[in-house]
C-alpha positions in Angstrom: 3.6 -43.5 -27.4 5.9 -43.8 -23.9 4.4 -44.7 -20.7 1.7 -42.8 -18.8 2.0 -40.7 -15.8 -0.8 -41.2 -13.0 -2.6 -37.9 -11.8 -4.4 -38.3 -8.7 -7.3 -35.7 -7.7 -10.5 -34.9 -7.2 -13.3 -33.0 -9.6 -13.6 -30.6 -7.1 -10.0 -29.6 -6.6 -9.0 -26.3 -8.8 -5.2 -27.6 -8.6 -6.3 -30.9 -10.0 -8.2 -29.0 -12.8 -5.4 -26.7 -13.6 -2.9 -29.9 -14.2 -5.1 -32.2 -15.9 -6.4 -29.5 -18.4 -2.4 -28.9 -18.9 -1.5 -32.7 -19.6 -4.5 -32.6 -22.1 -3.5 -29.9 -23.8 0.2 -31.0 -24.0 -1.2 -34.3 -25.2 1.2 -36.6 -22.4 -0.4 -39.5 -21.5 -1.7 -40.0 -18.3 -4.4 -42.2 -16.3 -6.5 -40.4 -14.2 -7.3 -41.8 -10.7 -9.8 -40.0 -8.5 -8.9 -40.2 -5.1 -11.3 -42.0 -3.2 -12.1 -44.1 -0.4 -10.7 -47.1 -2.6 -7.5 -45.4 -3.6 -6.7 -43.5 -0.4 -4.3 -46.3 0.8 -2.3 -46.3 -2.8 -2.4 -42.7 -2.6 -1.0 -42.5 1.0 1.7 -45.1 -0.1 3.1 -43.1 -3.0 2.3 -39.6 -1.7 4.8 -36.5 -0.1 2.0 -34.6 1.0 -2.0 -34.7 1.7 -2.2 -32.2 -0.9 -3.8 -32.9 -4.4 -3.3 -33.0 -7.2 -0.2 -35.9 -7.0 1.4 -36.3 -10.5 3.5 -39.6 -10.4 5.9 -39.9 -13.3 6.3 -43.4 -15.3 9.5 -43.5 -13.5 7.9 -43.0 -10.1 8.5 -39.9 -9.2 5.7 -37.6 -7.2 4.9 -34.0 -7.1 1.7 -32.4 -5.9 2.7 -28.8 -6.8 0.5 -27.8 -9.6 2.4 -24.7 -10.5 5.9 -26.5 -10.5 4.4 -29.3 -12.6 3.1 -27.0 -15.2 6.4 -24.8 -15.1 8.8 -28.0 -15.4 6.8 -29.6 -18.0 6.6 -26.3 -20.1 10.7 -26.2 -19.7 10.5 -29.2 -21.6 9.4 -27.2 -24.7 7.3 -30.3 -25.9 4.8 -28.8 -28.4 2.0 -27.3 -28.0 3.8 -24.4 -26.1 1.9 -22.6 -23.4 5.0 -19.7 -23.2 4.0 -16.1 -25.3 7.0 -15.5 -27.4 6.7 -11.6 -26.0 8.9 -11.2 -22.9 6.4 -8.5 -21.7 3.8 -11.5 -21.8 5.7 -13.7 -19.9 5.8 -11.3 -16.9 2.3 -10.9 -17.2 1.6 -14.9 -17.3 3.1 -15.0 -13.7 1.2 -12.0 -12.7 -2.1 -13.3 -13.8 -1.3 -16.8 -12.4 -0.3 -15.4 -9.2 -3.6 -13.7 -9.1 -5.7 -16.8 -9.7 -3.8 -18.5 -6.9 -3.6 -16.2 -4.2 -6.6 -13.9 -4.8 -9.3 -15.6 -6.9 -8.8 -18.7 -4.9 -10.6 -16.6 -1.7 -13.4 -16.1 -3.9 -14.0 -19.4 -4.8 -13.2 -20.6 -1.3 -16.0 -18.0 -0.3 -18.6 -19.2 -2.7 -18.1 -22.7 -1.9 -18.2 -22.4 1.9 -19.2 -19.2 3.2 -22.8 -19.8 3.6 -24.9 -22.7 5.5 -26.7 -23.7 2.3 -23.4 -23.5 0.2 -21.5 -25.4 2.5 -24.1 -28.3 3.0 -24.2 -28.5 -0.6 -20.1 -29.2 -1.1 -19.9 -30.9 1.9 -22.2 -33.8 0.4 -20.5 -33.4 -2.7 -17.1 -34.0 -1.4 -18.3 -37.1 0.7 -20.4 -38.6 -2.3 -17.2 -38.3 -4.5 -15.0 -40.1 -1.7 -17.1 -42.9 -0.8 -18.5 -43.5 -4.4 -19.6 -47.2 -4.5 -19.4 -47.7 -1.0 -22.1 -47.7 1.3 -21.3 -45.4 4.5 -23.8 -45.6 7.6 -22.8 -42.4 9.1 -22.4 -40.4 5.8 -24.6 -37.2 7.3 -22.3 -37.1 10.2 -19.3 -37.1 8.0 -20.8 -34.3 5.9 -21.4 -32.3 8.9 -17.8 -32.8 9.9 -16.6 -31.6 6.4 -19.0 -28.5 6.4 -17.5 -27.5 10.2 -13.9 -28.4 9.4 -14.1 -26.0 6.1 -16.1 -23.5 7.2 -13.6 -22.9 10.3 -10.9 -21.8 7.8 -13.0 -18.7 6.5 -11.6 -15.8 9.0 -8.3 -17.4 8.1 -8.4 -16.7 4.7 -9.8 -13.4 5.4 -13.5 -14.1 4.5 -15.9 -12.6 7.0 -19.0 -10.7 7.0 -17.0 -7.3 6.3 -14.9 -8.7 3.7 -17.8 -10.7 1.9 -18.9 -7.6 -0.4 -15.3 -6.9 -1.3 -14.7 -10.5 -2.6 -18.1 -10.5 -4.5 -17.7 -7.1 -6.0 -14.0 -8.0 -6.9 -15.3 -11.2 -8.6 -18.0 -9.7 -10.4 -15.7 -6.8 -11.8 -13.2 -9.7 -12.8 -15.6 -12.1 -15.0 -16.8 -8.7 -16.6 -13.2 -7.7 -17.6 -12.2 -11.1 -18.4 -15.5 -11.5 -20.6 -14.5 -8.4 -22.7 -11.0 -9.6 -23.3 -12.6 -13.0 -24.4 -14.9 -11.8 -26.7 -11.9 -10.7 -29.1 -9.2 -13.3 -28.0 -9.5 -16.9 -27.5 -7.3 -16.9 -24.5 -5.4 -14.2 -22.5 -2.3 -13.8 -24.7 -3.9 -14.8 -28.1 -4.5 -18.3 -30.0 -2.5 -20.6 -27.3 -3.4 -20.6 -23.6 -0.6 -19.8 -21.5 -0.1 -21.2 -17.7 -2.1 -18.3 -16.5 -5.1 -19.3 -18.7 -5.0 -22.7 -16.9 -4.5 -21.2 -13.2 -7.5 -18.8 -14.0 -9.7 -21.4 -15.6 -9.0 -24.1 -12.5 -10.8 -21.7 -10.3 -13.3 -20.4 -12.4 -14.3 -24.3 -13.5 -14.8 -24.7 -9.9 -16.9 -21.6 -9.6 -19.1 -22.8 -12.5 -20.2 -25.8 -10.5 -21.4 -23.7 -7.6 -24.7 -22.0 -7.7 -24.2 -18.4 -7.1 -20.8 -17.9 -8.8 -22.4 -20.2 -12.0 -25.4 -17.9 -12.1 -23.2 -14.5 -12.3 -20.9 -16.0 -14.7 -23.9 -16.9 -16.9 -25.7 -13.5 -16.6 -22.6 -11.4 -17.0 -20.2 -13.2 -18.5 -21.3 -15.8 -21.1 -18.2 -15.8 -23.0 -16.2 -16.8 -19.6 -18.6 -19.5 -19.0 -17.8 -21.0 -22.7 -14.2 -20.2 -22.2 -14.5 -22.4 -18.8 -16.1 -25.4 -20.6 -13.2 -25.1 -23.6 -10.4 -24.8 -21.0 -11.3 -28.5 -19.7 -9.5 -29.8 -22.6 -7.9 -26.8 -24.5 -6.7 -27.1 -28.0 -4.4 -24.2 -29.6 -5.9 -22.0 -32.5 -3.4 -19.3 -33.8 0.0 -18.4 -32.3 0.5 -16.2 -29.4 0.1 -12.8 -30.0 2.1 -9.8 -28.9 1.2 -7.2 -25.9 0.5 -4.7 -28.3 -2.3 -7.0 -30.1 -4.1 -7.9 -26.9 -3.5 -4.6 -24.6 -6.7 -3.2 -25.4 -8.7 -5.6 -23.5 -6.0 -7.1 -21.2 -5.1 -3.5 -19.8 -8.2 -2.8 -18.2 -8.4 -6.3 -16.7 -5.1 -5.5 -14.8 -5.7 -1.7 -14.0 -9.2 -1.9 -13.0 -9.2 -5.1 -11.2 -5.6 -7.2 -10.6 -4.0 -3.8 -9.2 -6.7 -2.4 -7.1 -7.5 -5.5 -5.3 -4.8 -8.6 -5.6 -1.4 -6.5 -5.7 -2.9 -3.9 -3.4 -3.5 -6.5 -0.6 0.0 -8.0 -1.7 1.7 -5.0 -0.9 0.1 -4.3 2.1 0.6 -8.0 3.2 4.6 -7.8 2.4 4.8 -4.3 4.4 2.9 -6.0 7.4 5.7 -8.9 7.7 8.3 -6.1 7.1 6.9 -4.7 10.5 6.2 -8.0 12.1 2.8 -7.2 12.5 0.2 -10.8 12.8 -2.5 -9.0 10.6 -2.8 -6.8 7.7 -5.4 -4.4 6.9 -6.0 -2.7 3.9 -8.6 -0.3 2.3 -9.8 -2.0 -1.2 -12.1 -0.4 -4.0 -15.2 -2.0 -2.3 -14.0 -1.9 1.2 -11.2 -2.6 3.8 -10.2 -6.2 3.8 -8.2 -7.8 7.0 -6.8 -11.2 7.8 -3.8 -12.6 9.4 -0.3 -11.8 7.4 0.4 -14.6 4.6 4.0 -15.3 4.6 3.3 -17.7 1.8 2.0 -15.1 -0.2 5.1 -13.3 0.2 7.3 -15.9 -0.9 5.1 -16.5 -3.7 5.2 -13.1 -4.8 8.9 -13.0 -5.2 8.6 -15.2 -8.4 6.4 -12.5 -10.0 8.9 -9.8 -9.0 11.7 -11.9 -10.5 9.7 -12.5 -13.8 9.5 -8.8 -14.4 13.2 -8.1 -13.6 14.2 -10.7 -16.5 12.4 -8.2 -19.3 14.5 -5.8 -20.9 12.4 -2.4 -20.5 11.2 -1.3 -23.7 9.3 2.3 -24.1 6.3 0.2 -24.8 6.3 -2.2 -21.8 7.1 0.9 -19.7 4.0 2.8 -20.8 1.7 -0.2 -20.2 2.8 -0.8 -17.0 2.7 2.8 -15.9 -1.1 3.0 -17.0 -1.7 -0.6 -15.6 -0.6 0.6 -12.2 2.2 -1.8 -12.4 5.3 0.4 -12.4 5.4 1.3 -8.7 5.7 -2.3 -7.7 7.9 -3.9 -10.1 11.3 -2.9 -11.9 12.2 -3.9 -15.5 15.6 -5.1 -16.5 17.6 -2.4 -18.1 17.0 -1.9 -22.0 19.0 -4.4 -24.7 21.4 -2.4 -26.2 20.7 -1.1 -29.7 21.8 -3.5 -32.3 24.7 -2.4 -34.4 24.2 -0.2 -37.4 24.8 -1.6 -41.1 28.6 -2.0 -41.3 29.2 -1.6 -37.8 30.9 -4.3 -35.7 28.7 -6.4 -33.5 29.5 -6.8 -29.9 29.5 -10.6 -29.7 28.2 -10.3 -26.0 24.9 -8.4 -27.2 21.9 -10.1 -26.5 19.5 -9.5 -29.1 17.5 -12.4 -28.8 13.9 -10.9 -27.7 12.2 -14.0 -28.9 13.6 -16.5 -26.4 10.9 -18.3 -23.9 11.3 -17.8 -20.3 12.5 -21.4 -19.9 15.3 -20.9 -22.2 17.9 -21.0 -19.5 16.2 -23.9 -17.7 18.2 -27.4 -18.1 16.8 -29.5 -20.8 15.6 -32.6 -19.9 18.3 -35.5 -21.5 15.3 -38.1 -21.5 12.4 -38.3 -23.8 10.0 -35.9 -22.6 7.2 -38.2 -21.7 9.3 -39.7 -18.9 11.9 -36.9 -17.8 9.7 -34.3 -16.4 8.8 -32.5 -13.1 7.9 -35.3 -10.7 11.0 -37.5 -10.7 12.4 -35.0 -7.4 10.2 -34.6 -4.6 9.6 -30.9 -3.5 11.7 -29.7 -0.8 12.1 -26.5 1.2 15.1 -25.4 -1.4 12.7 -25.7 -4.2 9.2 -23.6 -2.6 6.1 -25.2 -3.8 2.6 -23.8 -4.6 0.9 -26.5 -2.5 3.2 -26.3 0.2 1.8 -23.3 1.7 -1.1 -22.1 -0.4 -3.6 -20.8 2.1 -7.3 -20.8 0.6 -7.7 -23.9 -1.6 -5.6 -27.0 -1.2 -6.6 -26.6 2.2 -9.7 -27.3 0.4 -8.6 -29.5 -2.4 -6.9 -32.1 -0.1 -9.8 -32.1 1.7 -12.4 -32.4 -0.8 -11.5 -36.2 -0.3 -9.3 -36.1 2.8 -12.1 -34.1 5.2 -14.8 -36.9 4.1 -12.6 -39.5 6.7 -14.9 -39.5 10.2 -12.5 -37.3 11.9 -12.3 -34.6 9.1 -8.9 -33.8 9.8 -7.2 -31.8 7.2 -3.9 -30.9 5.6 -2.3 -27.2 6.2 -0.7 -27.7 2.7 -2.2 -25.8 -0.1 -1.2 -24.4 -3.3 0.8 -21.1 -2.9 4.8 -21.3 -2.7 5.4 -20.6 -6.0 7.2 -21.5 -9.3 10.8 -22.6 -9.6 12.4 -21.2 -12.8 
């Protein structure tokens, strides 16, 4: 087996969990390095950002963006695949991954830092992990500093007394609908996990560590609880299924939760940015949601829109989108030309390969897949990255360890500017 990657992260980071689970699934060799007081100097010497995770390739390249890491690794086509064959499902992967990164992350941040009791426990857990093996005299002061730093971010993320009921109702609805889906399917799109599975599981696994959301999942969503445990180190089952096979339970998840909360909020945020407003206020099913406009969210959403625009319209997917409430936001590509009837001359330019993967136009790595993937080039402005602007959580994930420093300074870099094709 080839040389190993190195993954720097912390156990309390949803994006670290996302990447680590994916690496395990792909059976890519990697060495796990917990970011602690003892490894902090090495991390800073290698890193291009304070954000976590950090993946270092065998050749020494570095990447921090969890979405970019997964999409570029997936483009190498190393089995087992995490890309559905059905083009419609591929578009929905982008939608659900963005839901996890942009909306579900708010829920996770609320449960972890939204109450004094939760913040105290979370700060103690971060400090304990960061200073593992060291005696720290002023540990309690550091814990208080972590809690103060993290709770100061709540309003920026949109977490206030008025929006807490919105977030908690959204979470309960989501886990209930996801539970109904997982009763019948191993993963979102059948027998293999998709990148959306890894993104959602990254947030949910973190919430399974926190008292209130863990109790809610155990009571209302036992299949979700079991799925989270499985997603720590997932294994493929049967093949990916078509949208027609999974839509009975996937449609309600999108129609009744993803569209009325996340998509409604995203559209309102984009409208507010277009009108040069500083805040966005939108009526959601369970109340009003208000926060400062999120430019990174708008940039991230461009990739979701692009994913739908690559899918050729079919009657079945158009009907699904209309019923799910997606048709008003997304535009599909024109329908593919009909295949020539028997005896007719085929147009050589006609593309009738409906089973290509979303990465079929990506440049194939010329080196061995173990060494020729994502992190041999650093993130930059030309390639928007998730961690470079993701508002709720890598502000948390980077600070899961970073904030444990006495000054409790945190990075504004997070996991949200989105996927490069």
